[in-house]
C-alpha positions as CSV (number, residue, x, y, z in Angstrom):
1,M,38.9,185.8,76.4
2,K,40.3,183.4,78.8
3,T,40.5,184.2,82.3
4,F,42.0,183.0,85.5
5,Y,41.5,184.0,89.0
6,V,44.0,183.4,91.9
7,T,44.1,184.0,95.4
8,T,45.6,184.4,98.8
9,P,44.0,183.4,102.3
10,I,42.8,186.5,104.0
11,Y,45.5,187.2,106.4
12,Y,43.4,187.5,110.2
13,A,43.9,191.3,111.2
14,N,44.8,190.2,114.7
15,S,48.8,190.6,113.9
16,L,51.5,192.1,111.6
17,P,52.5,190.4,108.8
18,H,55.2,188.1,108.7
19,L,57.2,185.7,106.0
20,G,54.7,183.1,105.5
21,H,52.2,185.9,104.4
22,L,54.9,187.4,102.2
23,Y,55.7,183.7,100.7
24,T,52.3,182.7,99.6
25,M,51.5,186.3,98.2
26,I,55.1,186.0,96.1
27,V,53.7,183.0,94.9
28,A,50.2,184.0,94.0
29,D,52.2,187.4,92.4
30,A,54.5,185.1,90.2
31,I,51.4,182.4,89.1
32,A,49.4,186.1,88.2
33,R,52.5,187.5,85.9
34,H,52.3,184.4,84.1
35,K,49.0,184.0,83.1
36,R,49.0,187.6,82.0
37,Q,52.1,186.6,80.0
38,Q,50.0,184.1,78.4
39,G,47.8,187.0,77.7
40,I,45.2,185.5,80.0
41,E,43.1,188.2,82.0
42,T,43.8,187.4,85.5
43,F,42.6,188.5,88.7
44,F,45.0,188.3,92.3
45,L,43.2,189.0,95.4
46,T,44.2,189.5,98.8
47,G,43.5,191.1,102.2
48,T,42.5,190.7,105.5
49,D,39.6,188.6,107.2
50,E,38.7,191.8,110.1
51,H,35.2,189.4,112.5
52,G,35.6,187.6,115.3
53,L,36.3,187.5,118.7
54,N,40.0,187.6,118.7
55,I,40.0,191.2,116.9
56,E,37.6,192.3,119.1
57,R,39.8,191.2,122.2
58,A,43.2,193.2,120.4
59,A,41.0,195.9,119.9
60,E,40.3,195.9,123.8
61,R,43.5,195.7,124.7
62,A,45.0,198.2,122.7
63,G,42.2,200.9,123.6
64,R,40.6,200.9,119.9
65,T,37.5,199.7,118.5
66,P,37.4,196.6,116.5
67,K,37.3,198.8,112.9
68,E,40.3,200.9,114.3
69,Q,42.0,197.3,115.1
70,A,41.7,196.6,111.9
71,D,42.4,199.7,109.9
72,Y,46.0,199.4,112.1
73,V,46.8,196.1,111.0
74,V,45.4,196.9,107.2
75,S,48.2,200.0,107.6
76,Y,50.8,197.7,108.1
77,F,49.9,194.9,105.5
78,R,49.8,197.7,103.0
79,K,53.4,198.9,103.4
80,M,54.3,195.5,103.2
81,T,52.8,195.2,99.5
82,A,54.1,198.5,98.6
83,E,58.0,197.6,100.0
84,F,57.8,194.4,98.0
85,R,56.1,195.6,95.3
86,L,53.4,193.1,95.3
87,D,50.8,195.8,95.4
88,T,48.1,197.0,92.4
89,D,51.5,200.0,91.5
90,H,53.7,197.7,90.9
91,G,51.6,195.5,88.7
92,G,51.1,192.7,91.9
93,Y,47.3,192.2,93.2
94,D,44.3,193.6,91.6
95,M,42.7,194.2,95.0
96,F,43.3,194.4,98.5
97,M,40.0,192.6,99.9
98,R,38.8,193.3,103.5
99,T,35.5,191.4,105.4
100,S,34.4,194.9,106.8
101,A,33.4,196.6,103.3
102,P,29.8,196.4,102.8
103,F,29.4,194.5,99.9
104,H,31.1,191.7,101.6
105,Y,28.0,191.8,104.2
106,Q,25.8,192.2,101.2
107,G,27.6,188.8,99.7
108,V,27.6,186.7,102.9
109,S,24.3,187.4,103.8
110,E,22.9,185.7,99.8
111,L,25.5,182.9,100.5
112,W,23.4,182.5,104.2
113,R,20.3,182.3,102.3
114,R,21.0,180.3,99.7
115,A,22.7,177.2,102.4
116,A,19.7,177.6,104.7
117,K,16.7,177.3,101.7
118,A,18.9,174.1,100.9
119,K,18.9,170.5,101.5
120,T,21.6,168.1,102.0
121,P,22.4,164.8,99.8
122,K,20.6,163.4,102.9
123,G,17.2,165.4,102.5
124,N,18.7,167.6,105.7
125,A,18.2,171.0,106.0
126,A,21.4,172.5,105.1
127,I,21.8,174.8,108.0
128,Y,20.1,174.1,111.5
129,K,19.7,175.6,115.3
130,G,20.7,174.2,118.1
131,H,22.7,174.2,121.0
132,Y,26.3,174.4,121.2
133,E,28.7,173.7,124.2
134,G,32.5,173.0,123.9
135,W,35.9,174.5,123.8
136,F,36.4,177.5,121.3
137,C,39.9,178.2,120.5
138,A,39.4,182.6,119.5
139,P,42.8,182.3,117.9
140,C,42.2,179.5,115.5
141,A,38.9,180.7,115.6
142,A,37.4,177.0,115.7
143,Y,35.6,174.9,118.1
144,K,38.0,171.8,119.7
145,T,37.7,168.3,120.0
146,E,39.4,166.4,122.3
147,D,41.9,165.3,120.1
148,E,42.5,168.5,119.8
149,Y,43.8,170.7,123.0
150,A,46.0,169.9,125.9
151,K,43.7,169.1,129.1
152,P,44.4,171.2,132.1
153,A,47.3,170.6,134.7
154,E,45.4,171.7,137.2
155,P,41.9,170.2,138.1
156,G,39.0,172.7,136.8
157,G,41.1,174.8,134.6
158,A,40.8,175.9,131.2
159,P,42.5,173.3,128.0
160,T,44.8,174.7,126.3
161,C,45.1,174.9,122.3
162,L,47.9,172.8,120.8
163,I,48.7,175.3,118.1
164,H,48.8,178.4,120.2
165,E,49.6,177.1,123.7
166,T,46.8,180.0,125.0
167,P,43.5,178.7,127.4
168,L,40.5,178.1,125.4
169,D,37.3,179.4,125.9
170,R,33.8,177.4,127.1
171,I,31.0,177.9,125.1
172,S,27.4,176.7,125.8
173,E,24.7,179.0,124.0
174,D,22.5,178.6,121.0
175,S,23.9,178.5,117.6
176,Y,22.9,177.8,113.7
177,F,24.7,174.9,112.6
178,F,25.9,173.6,109.0
179,R,25.2,170.0,108.6
180,L,28.6,168.9,107.5
181,S,28.2,165.7,108.3
182,D,25.8,164.9,105.5
183,Y,28.5,165.8,103.0
184,A,31.0,163.3,103.7
185,E,29.9,161.2,100.7
186,A,29.6,164.1,98.2
187,L,33.6,165.4,99.5
188,L,34.8,161.8,98.8
189,A,33.5,162.4,95.7
190,L,34.6,165.5,94.2
191,Y,38.0,164.4,95.9
192,E,38.5,161.2,93.5
193,S,36.5,162.5,90.5
194,R,39.0,165.7,90.4
195,P,42.6,164.2,91.6
196,D,43.9,167.8,91.0
197,F,41.1,169.5,93.3
198,V,43.7,169.7,96.4
199,Q,47.6,169.8,95.8
200,P,50.2,168.5,96.2
201,E,49.4,164.5,96.7
202,S,50.1,164.1,99.9
203,R,47.4,167.2,100.9
204,N,44.6,165.8,99.3
205,N,45.9,162.1,101.2
206,E,45.8,163.9,104.1
207,V,42.4,165.2,103.5
208,T,40.6,162.5,102.1
209,S,41.7,160.8,105.5
210,F,40.2,163.5,107.3
211,V,37.0,163.6,105.8
212,R,36.4,159.4,105.7
213,G,37.2,159.5,108.9
214,G,33.8,160.9,109.9
215,L,32.7,164.7,109.6
216,Q,30.9,166.7,112.9
217,D,28.3,169.6,112.1
218,L,30.0,173.2,112.4
219,S,28.2,176.1,114.7
220,V,28.3,178.6,112.2
221,S,27.4,181.5,114.7
222,R,27.4,183.0,117.3
223,L,25.3,184.9,119.7
224,R,25.7,188.9,119.1
225,S,26.2,189.2,123.1
226,S,29.0,186.9,122.9
227,V,30.3,188.6,119.8
228,S,29.2,191.5,118.6
229,W,32.0,192.3,115.7
230,G,30.8,190.3,112.8
231,V,28.0,190.0,109.8
232,P,24.4,189.7,111.4
233,V,22.9,186.4,110.5
234,P,20.0,187.3,107.9
235,D,16.6,187.7,110.1
236,D,17.9,186.9,113.2
237,P,20.5,190.1,114.0
238,E,20.5,188.3,117.5
239,H,23.4,186.1,116.1
240,T,26.9,186.6,114.5
241,M,28.0,184.8,111.9
242,Y,30.9,182.2,112.6
243,V,34.0,183.5,111.2
244,W,35.1,180.7,108.6
245,F,31.7,180.7,107.1
246,E,31.9,184.0,106.5
247,A,35.2,184.8,105.6
248,L,36.0,182.0,103.3
249,T,33.0,183.6,101.4
250,N,35.0,186.4,100.6
251,Y,36.6,184.7,97.7
252,I,33.4,185.2,95.7
253,T,32.0,188.5,97.2
254,A,34.9,189.9,96.3
255,I,34.6,189.7,92.7
256,G,30.8,190.3,92.5
257,F,28.3,187.3,94.1
258,G,25.8,188.5,95.9
259,N,26.4,192.5,95.4
260,E,26.2,195.2,92.2
261,E,29.2,196.6,93.7
262,R,31.6,194.0,92.8
263,E,29.8,192.6,90.1
264,R,29.9,195.6,87.8
265,V,33.8,196.0,88.8
266,V,35.1,192.5,88.1
267,G,32.1,189.9,87.3
268,F,32.0,186.7,89.3
269,E,30.6,184.4,86.3
270,K,33.6,185.7,84.4
271,F,36.2,184.7,86.6
272,W,34.9,182.2,89.3
273,P,36.4,179.7,89.7
274,A,39.2,180.4,91.4
275,L,42.9,178.5,92.4
276,H,43.2,179.3,96.1
277,L,46.2,179.5,97.5
278,V,46.9,178.4,101.3
279,G,49.3,177.7,103.9
280,K,48.4,173.6,104.8
281,D,47.6,174.6,108.4
282,I,44.1,175.9,106.8
283,L,43.9,173.4,104.5
284,R,40.8,171.5,106.5
285,F,38.7,174.8,106.4
286,H,39.4,175.9,102.5
287,A,39.2,171.6,101.2
288,V,36.5,170.5,103.7
289,Y,34.1,173.3,104.6
290,W,34.9,175.7,101.8
291,P,33.5,172.9,99.4
292,A,30.4,172.1,101.4
293,F,29.5,175.5,101.7
294,L,29.1,176.1,98.2
295,M,27.5,172.5,97.4
296,A,24.8,173.8,100.0
297,A,25.0,177.1,98.1
298,G,24.5,175.1,94.4
299,L,27.9,177.4,93.5
300,E,30.8,175.4,91.1
301,Q,33.3,174.5,93.2
302,P,37.0,176.0,93.2
303,R,39.7,175.1,90.2
304,A,41.8,174.0,93.1
305,I,43.2,174.7,96.8
306,V,46.6,174.6,96.7
307,A,48.7,173.8,100.0
308,H,52.4,174.9,100.4
309,G,54.3,173.9,103.7
310,M,55.9,176.2,106.2
311,W,59.2,178.0,106.8
312,L,61.3,176.7,109.3
313,D,64.7,178.0,110.6
314,P,68.1,176.6,109.3
315,S,68.2,174.2,112.2
316,G,64.6,173.0,110.9
317,R,62.5,174.3,114.0
318,K,59.4,176.1,113.8
319,M,60.0,180.0,113.7
320,S,58.4,181.4,116.6
321,K,59.6,185.1,118.6
322,T,59.5,183.1,121.8
323,L,62.2,181.1,120.2
324,G,63.9,184.4,118.4
325,N,64.5,182.4,115.4
326,T,62.1,184.5,113.7
327,V,62.9,186.6,109.8
328,E,61.7,190.0,110.4
329,L,60.3,191.4,107.3
330,D,61.9,194.7,107.9
331,V,65.2,193.2,107.9
332,L,64.9,191.5,104.3
333,N,63.4,195.2,103.0
334,R,66.6,196.5,105.1
335,H,69.2,194.6,103.3
336,F,68.6,192.6,100.5
337,P,66.7,193.8,96.9
338,V,62.9,192.6,96.4
339,D,64.1,190.3,93.3
340,T,66.4,188.0,95.1
341,I,64.5,187.3,98.2
342,R,61.8,186.4,95.5
343,Y,63.9,184.0,94.2
344,F,65.1,182.7,97.3
345,C,61.7,182.1,98.3
346,L,60.9,180.3,95.0
347,R,64.1,178.4,94.6
348,E,64.5,177.1,98.1
349,M,61.5,175.9,99.1
350,V,60.4,172.8,97.2
351,F,56.1,174.0,97.2
352,G,54.1,171.6,99.1
353,Q,56.8,170.7,101.5
354,D,58.7,172.8,104.4
355,G,61.3,174.4,103.8
356,R,64.4,176.4,105.9
357,F,64.9,179.7,105.8
358,G,68.0,182.0,106.7
359,Y,69.5,184.8,106.1
360,E,73.2,183.4,105.5
361,A,71.2,180.8,103.0
362,L,69.7,183.8,101.4
363,I,73.0,185.2,100.7
364,D,74.5,182.0,99.5
365,R,72.2,181.8,97.1
366,T,71.8,185.2,95.8
367,N,75.8,185.8,95.7
368,S,76.0,182.1,93.9
369,D,73.0,182.0,91.7
370,L,72.3,185.9,90.8
371,A,76.2,187.5,91.5
372,S,77.6,185.0,89.7
373,G,75.2,183.2,87.5
374,L,72.4,185.7,85.8
375,G,74.0,188.6,86.7
376,N,77.4,188.1,85.6
377,L,76.0,185.9,82.3
378,S,74.4,189.2,81.5
379,S,77.1,191.8,82.0
380,R,79.6,189.8,80.5
381,T,77.7,189.1,77.5
382,L,76.6,192.4,77.1
383,T,80.4,194.0,78.3
384,M,81.7,191.9,75.0
385,I,79.3,193.3,72.5
386,A,80.4,196.7,73.5
387,R,84.0,196.4,73.3
388,Y,84.2,193.3,70.4
389,N,81.2,195.0,68.5
390,G,80.8,198.5,69.0
391,G,77.9,198.1,71.7
392,R,75.7,196.3,68.4
393,V,74.0,192.7,68.7
394,P,76.3,191.2,66.0
395,S,75.3,188.6,63.1
396,G,74.5,185.2,64.4
397,V,75.4,183.8,61.1
398,I,79.0,182.0,59.9
399,S,79.5,181.6,56.4
400,E,80.3,178.6,54.9
401,D,84.0,179.7,54.1
402,K,84.3,180.5,57.9
403,L,83.0,177.2,59.1
404,L,86.1,175.5,59.4
405,L,87.6,178.1,61.1
406,A,85.1,177.9,63.4
407,K,85.4,174.4,64.4
408,R,89.3,174.6,64.9
409,S,88.1,177.1,67.4
410,G,86.0,174.5,69.3
411,V,83.1,176.3,69.0
412,D,79.8,174.4,67.6
413,T,79.0,175.7,64.2
414,D,75.6,174.1,64.3
415,E,73.1,176.9,66.2
416,T,70.8,174.5,66.3
417,T,72.8,172.6,69.5
418,I,72.5,175.5,71.5
419,S,68.8,176.5,70.0
420,G,67.4,172.9,70.9
421,F,68.9,172.7,74.5
422,I,67.3,176.2,75.1
423,E,64.1,175.4,73.6
424,H,63.3,171.9,75.4
425,A,64.6,174.1,78.5
426,R,62.0,176.5,78.4
427,N,59.1,173.2,77.7
428,Q,59.9,171.8,80.8
429,F,60.3,174.6,82.5
430,L,56.8,176.0,81.7
431,Q,55.9,172.5,82.5
432,Q,57.1,172.9,85.9
433,F,56.0,176.3,86.6
434,A,52.4,175.0,85.3
435,V,52.3,172.4,88.6
436,F,54.0,174.5,90.9
437,T,57.1,173.4,91.5
438,F,58.7,176.3,91.2
439,S,61.9,175.3,92.4
440,K,62.7,172.7,89.5
441,A,61.6,175.1,87.1
442,L,64.1,177.8,88.5
443,E,66.6,175.0,88.5
444,T,65.7,174.3,84.9
445,A,66.4,177.8,83.8
446,W,69.9,177.9,85.8
447,S,70.9,174.9,83.6
448,V,70.5,177.2,80.7
449,V,72.6,179.8,82.1
450,A,75.6,177.1,82.7
451,R,75.3,175.6,79.7
452,V,76.0,179.5,78.1
453,D,78.5,180.5,80.6
454,K,80.2,177.1,79.5
455,M,80.1,177.7,75.9
456,I,81.4,181.5,76.4
457,S,84.3,180.1,78.8
458,D,85.4,177.5,76.0
459,A,85.0,179.9,73.1
460,K,87.4,182.1,74.5
461,P,86.0,185.4,73.2
462,W,89.0,187.6,74.5
463,E,91.2,185.5,72.5
464,L,89.0,184.8,69.1
465,A,89.1,189.3,69.5
466,K,92.3,188.9,68.2
467,D,91.9,187.5,64.4
468,E,90.2,189.1,62.4
469,N,89.6,186.0,60.7
470,Q,87.5,184.6,63.7
471,K,85.0,187.4,63.5
472,Q,81.8,185.8,62.3
473,T,83.0,183.1,65.1
474,L,82.9,185.5,67.9
475,D,79.9,187.3,66.2
476,A,77.9,183.5,66.7
477,V,78.9,183.2,70.3
478,L,77.9,186.4,71.4
479,Y,74.5,186.6,69.5
480,R,74.2,182.9,71.2
481,A,74.6,184.4,74.5
482,A,72.6,187.6,73.6
483,E,69.2,185.8,72.8
484,T,69.5,183.6,75.2
485,I,69.5,186.6,77.7
486,R,66.3,187.5,75.7
487,W,65.0,183.6,76.4
488,L,65.9,184.1,80.0
489,C,63.8,187.9,80.5
490,V,60.5,186.3,79.4
491,L,61.1,183.1,81.7
492,L,62.3,184.9,84.7
493,Y,60.2,187.4,84.4
494,P,57.1,186.2,86.7
495,V,59.7,185.3,89.3
496,M,62.3,188.3,89.3
497,P,59.9,191.1,87.2
498,N,62.6,194.3,88.2
499,A,65.5,192.1,86.9
500,T,64.5,191.0,84.5
501,L,62.6,194.5,82.5
502,E,66.6,195.8,83.6
503,I,68.4,193.3,81.8
504,W,65.7,193.3,78.6
505,D,66.4,197.3,78.8
506,Q,69.9,197.0,78.8
507,L,70.0,194.1,76.3
508,G,68.4,197.4,74.2
509,L,64.8,195.9,73.9
510,G,63.1,199.3,75.6
511,T,61.7,199.5,78.9
512,A,57.6,199.2,80.2
513,T,57.5,202.6,79.4
514,D,58.0,202.3,75.8
515,S,55.8,201.0,73.2
516,G,57.3,197.9,72.2
517,A,56.8,194.3,73.8
518,T,58.2,193.6,77.1
519,P,59.3,190.3,79.2
520,A,55.3,190.9,81.0
521,T,53.8,191.0,77.6
522,L,55.5,188.4,76.1
523,D,53.9,184.7,76.3
524,P,57.4,182.7,76.6
525,A,56.0,179.4,74.6
526,N,55.9,181.5,71.4
527,L,59.6,182.4,71.6
528,K,61.3,181.3,68.2
529,W,65.3,181.8,68.6
530,G,66.4,184.2,66.4
531,E,64.3,187.0,66.7
532,L,66.6,189.3,68.3
533,A,67.5,191.7,65.9
534,E,70.8,192.0,64.0
535,G,72.5,195.6,65.4
536,T,70.0,196.1,68.4
537,V,71.9,199.0,70.3
538,I,72.8,197.5,73.6
539,R,72.5,200.5,76.8
540,E,74.6,201.5,79.4
541,V,75.9,197.9,81.5
542,K,75.1,198.2,85.1
543,P,75.4,195.5,87.7
544,L,72.0,193.7,88.4
545,F,73.1,191.5,91.7
546,P,75.8,193.0,93.8
547,R,77.7,190.6,95.1
548,I,76.8,190.8,98.8
549,D,79.6,190.3,102.0
550,K,78.3,188.0,103.6
551,V,80.2,188.3,106.8
552,K,79.5,192.1,107.3
553,T,75.9,192.0,106.5
554,M,75.5,189.6,109.2
555,K,77.3,191.5,111.2
556,E,75.0,194.4,110.5
557,I,71.9,192.3,110.8
558,N,72.6,191.0,114.0
559,E,73.5,194.3,115.5
560,G,70.2,195.4,113.7
561,V,73.0,198.3,111.6
562,P,71.1,199.5,108.1
563,S,72.5,198.7,104.8
564,P,74.0,201.4,103.3
565,T,72.0,199.6,99.7
566,S,69.2,200.4,100.3
567,N,68.2,201.8,97.2
568,I,70.0,199.3,94.7
569,Q,68.4,197.5,91.8
570,G,65.0,196.4,92.7
571,R,63.9,197.8,95.7
572,P,61.8,200.9,96.4
573,E,63.9,204.4,96.6
574,T,62.0,205.1,99.8
575,G,60.9,202.5,102.5
576,T,58.3,202.2,105.0
577,A,59.3,199.8,107.4
578,V,60.3,200.2,110.7
579,I,64.4,200.4,110.6
580,S,66.2,199.2,114.0
581,P,68.1,201.9,115.4
582,P,72.1,201.2,114.6
583,I,74.3,200.5,117.4
584,N,76.4,203.5,117.9
585,A,79.8,201.8,119.0
586,T,80.3,200.2,115.4
587,R,83.4,198.7,114.9
588,K,85.3,200.0,111.8
589,P,86.5,197.8,109.5
590,A,90.1,196.6,109.5
591,P,92.4,197.3,106.6
592,G,92.2,194.8,104.1
593,A,89.1,193.0,105.6
594,H,87.3,192.7,102.7
595,A,89.8,190.7,101.0
596,T,91.0,187.9,103.0
597,E,90.7,184.5,101.8
598,A,89.0,183.8,105.3
599,D,86.0,186.3,104.5
600,A,85.7,184.7,100.6
601,V,84.5,181.2,102.8
602,P,80.5,180.8,103.1
603,G,79.8,179.2,106.3
604,V,82.9,180.0,108.3
605,P,81.5,181.7,111.8
606,A,82.8,185.5,112.4
607,S,85.4,184.3,115.2
608,Q,87.4,182.6,112.1
609,T,87.1,185.3,109.6
610,Q,88.3,188.2,111.1
611,P,91.6,189.9,109.4
612,S,94.8,189.6,110.6
613,P,97.0,192.1,111.2
614,P,98.5,193.6,107.5
615,P,101.5,191.3,106.6
616,Q,104.8,192.9,106.0
617,H,104.8,191.4,102.0
618,A,101.3,191.1,100.9
619,T,100.0,187.6,100.4
620,E,98.1,186.8,97.2
621,A,94.7,186.6,99.3
622,D,95.8,189.8,100.5
623,A,96.6,191.4,97.4
624,V,94.8,194.8,98.1
625,A,94.9,194.9,101.9
626,G,95.6,198.2,103.2
627,V,98.2,199.2,105.5
628,A,99.0,201.0,109.0
629,E,99.2,204.9,108.4
630,G,102.3,206.5,107.1
631,V,105.4,204.6,106.3
632,T,105.9,201.5,108.4
633,S,109.8,200.8,107.5
634,F,112.1,202.0,104.5
635,I,113.8,200.0,101.9
636,D,117.1,200.2,100.2
637,I,117.2,200.4,96.0
638,T,118.9,196.4,96.7
639,D,115.7,195.7,98.8
640,F,113.7,197.0,95.6
641,T,115.2,195.5,92.9
642,K,114.8,192.0,94.4
643,V,110.3,192.7,93.5
644,E,110.5,192.0,89.7
645,L,107.3,194.1,88.7
646,R,105.9,193.4,85.3
647,V,103.0,194.7,82.4
648,G,100.9,191.9,82.0
649,E,97.4,191.5,80.1
650,V,93.9,189.9,81.9
651,L,93.2,187.1,79.2
652,T,90.7,185.7,81.5
653,A,88.7,186.1,84.9
654,E,86.1,184.2,86.6
655,R,85.0,183.8,89.8
656,I,85.5,181.1,92.0
657,P,82.7,178.6,93.6
658,K,82.2,179.3,97.2
659,A,85.2,181.9,97.2
660,D,83.2,185.2,97.4
661,K,85.7,187.6,97.0
662,L,88.7,185.7,94.6
663,L,88.8,186.0,90.9
664,L,90.6,183.4,89.6
665,L,93.1,185.2,86.3
666,S,94.6,184.1,82.9
667,V,97.6,186.7,82.9
668,D,100.0,187.1,79.4
669,V,103.3,188.9,81.1
670,G,105.0,188.3,78.4
671,E,105.9,184.7,78.5
672,E,105.3,181.6,76.8
673,K,102.1,180.4,79.0
674,P,99.5,182.4,80.9
675,R,99.8,182.7,84.3
676,T,97.0,181.6,86.9
677,I,96.9,184.7,89.7
678,L,94.4,184.5,92.5
679,A,93.0,188.1,93.6
680,G,90.9,188.8,96.4
681,I,88.6,191.5,94.7
682,A,86.0,189.7,93.5
683,Q,83.1,192.3,95.3
684,Y,84.7,195.0,93.5
685,Y,85.1,194.1,90.1
686,E,82.9,191.9,87.8
687,P,85.1,189.3,85.9
688,E,84.2,190.5,82.2
689,Q,85.5,194.2,83.8
690,L,88.6,192.4,83.8
691,V,89.5,190.9,80.3
692,G,91.5,192.5,77.9
693,R,92.6,195.3,80.9
694,K,96.6,195.9,81.5
695,I,97.7,195.5,84.6
696,A,100.7,195.5,87.3
697,V,101.6,191.9,88.2
698,V,104.7,191.1,90.7
699,A,105.8,188.4,88.7
700,N,108.7,187.0,91.2
701,L,106.2,185.9,94.1
702,K,107.0,182.7,95.3
703,P,103.7,180.5,94.0
704,R,100.9,179.5,96.6
705,K,98.2,176.5,96.3
706,M,94.7,178.2,97.3
707,R,91.4,176.8,96.5
708,G,93.0,174.4,94.4
709,H,94.1,176.2,92.1
710,E,98.1,177.4,91.9
711,S,98.5,181.8,92.2
712,Q,101.7,182.4,90.1
713,G,102.2,186.3,90.9
714,M,100.0,188.8,92.4
715,L,98.3,192.0,90.8
716,L,98.5,195.5,92.4
717,A,95.9,197.6,93.5
718,A,95.2,201.2,95.4
719,S,93.7,201.0,98.9
720,V,90.8,203.9,98.8
721,G,89.3,205.1,101.9
722,E,88.1,203.5,105.5
723,E,87.3,200.8,104.3
724,G,90.4,200.3,101.8
725,K,88.7,199.4,98.7
726,P,91.3,198.3,95.7
727,V,91.5,200.0,92.7
728,I,93.6,198.2,90.1
729,A,96.6,199.7,88.9
730,T,97.1,200.0,84.9
731,F,98.2,202.0,82.5
732,T,97.0,205.0,80.4
733,E,99.9,204.1,77.4
734,D,99.9,201.4,75.4
735,V,102.8,199.3,77.2
736,P,103.9,195.4,75.8
737,N,102.9,192.0,77.9
738,G,106.1,191.5,80.0
739,A,107.2,195.0,80.2
740,R,109.7,195.5,83.4
741,L,108.5,197.8,85.8
742,K,111.8,199.7,87.4
């Protein structure tokens, strides 16, 4: 059986987890799930690096032992992985590695002994004892050369690390050295023979240039009197191993190298070599030092070292607590479902390059791609199957005698047109996913969403349903949409495991607890068009990605107010992240605030999106606005007769790009042509919920241009609750379109 092994870096246990840690784990988790779909036995490793001077100092400041300090940090990592469903219980990593584990000590000692016996490519001892004197950065766990630190401002002072801007330690002591300088030619030969060993290409060029510039031997130990918290050097307990030689070895000790404990459970020969995912800031250690250590020990090289970029703030600045521009994991966990975060991370960052992360961008991407995209396609398709075919997946076949009717309605009678497009997109998606271009892969998947959305809008199933002769045409359109959704569930499972399993269940194909196949167990490469069985009974249709009120959510984030949607799809029911206390004096939302057009404009400053007082006569954008308590003024019968109210039937409904709160409706009010009406109810009603509904319409309201559309009337809705939730006025009895309300 094929096997695959993927690792994240092991994170240094001197600080709590942040967005960078989360991102690398999301990438590794998506890759692991994708490999498992293909039937490949996969092992996914993450964990913590728990030794070294920095841990000792952090423990001393906190009044803990080094082990207690590591335990404290690890507890937060475990909480984070559980909250974001990256742990073993949620189908995530197979092992959370800790370098303080006894089996790791055994494995590292074995690697040291092998390297100590080895000769370099130039015939010298790979490890030798000498004296080191120079500058050391504890946070970097690295010795610094002159071009890697800033000279002191005052004579006699210590230089500072260019990365951490902290004073360096002057080290002068005996040390063991790894003769890295003898491995330059062997490393260059490795990069040349395996162009994909370091990815992406830009990082390969960077590493190659560094090695060609000349390598210096590495100090790989510290005196125990200087750093006691570490793995002892075999046969010389006065020294502890330098963190990078010891820490990097976790990738092989975790699966059984040099120890029986993990060999029995996993198997070194079975899973090695690994795909290493790393941030670009630690690429040198993984792409230069680690391969050289493995060469010395006579071990096979990794499958590849793949480096990703860093997350920047929306302005392109490096994230820093000093600047106050960091993305807090507890805020993400509090306000956003897990799958929206996973999707945003993989869609927004071009893998290998730096990306920008902001809460507003996350909201925009969620609303446009998920709420109005995939979520809308799924719910509108399943809702129409429930409405027009009794909740059963229809046949996709159009008989010969109905082909002409289908063509006249504008529906392509050749099913292979849509199936061929989707199969081609599937192949592109898989090729892009295989080379870690996740953003392009998801862009390809969303071309499918757009194509099928257009197919539905062009075919107008709500109109086909009125003509019994077009029943097969209607069924074919709905079948093609449902089958596409099935394919999307399998393709997108590694990216959004919770949402795709939920869609799969709504489609009537079972849950993860059923015995049938799920997106987690189906290889997308083996999908065949038409395997969705006719007659499959769909289940209750539920919204997957509720639209996020941008203004309200940003206000809550900025003020530290907990989100009321903590239990929506994709989020653990109980969170363990620290939640900031709510602000006591939160302002009560103004009536109608949810329905203003200004609120529907992404990117407008909050100061420009506050609602105006409710007008005396409702406007299209304020169609569901609230009113002040009590009656503000009285009218007589003459005033009332000026308002022409008619019964209308919603024929079509769709969202308007970049207008979070507006829906564009086509309404039959008994006239020759349907009317176009814009309504500010998109936060509370999905478009497909409105199709076929009878509503009350103000028919003689002066037309008004908004968002490039002319609104030719206004629907009526009640304003319910403190927030003025709209509830559309409708009818319990059958009334003809165009009937007057008196």
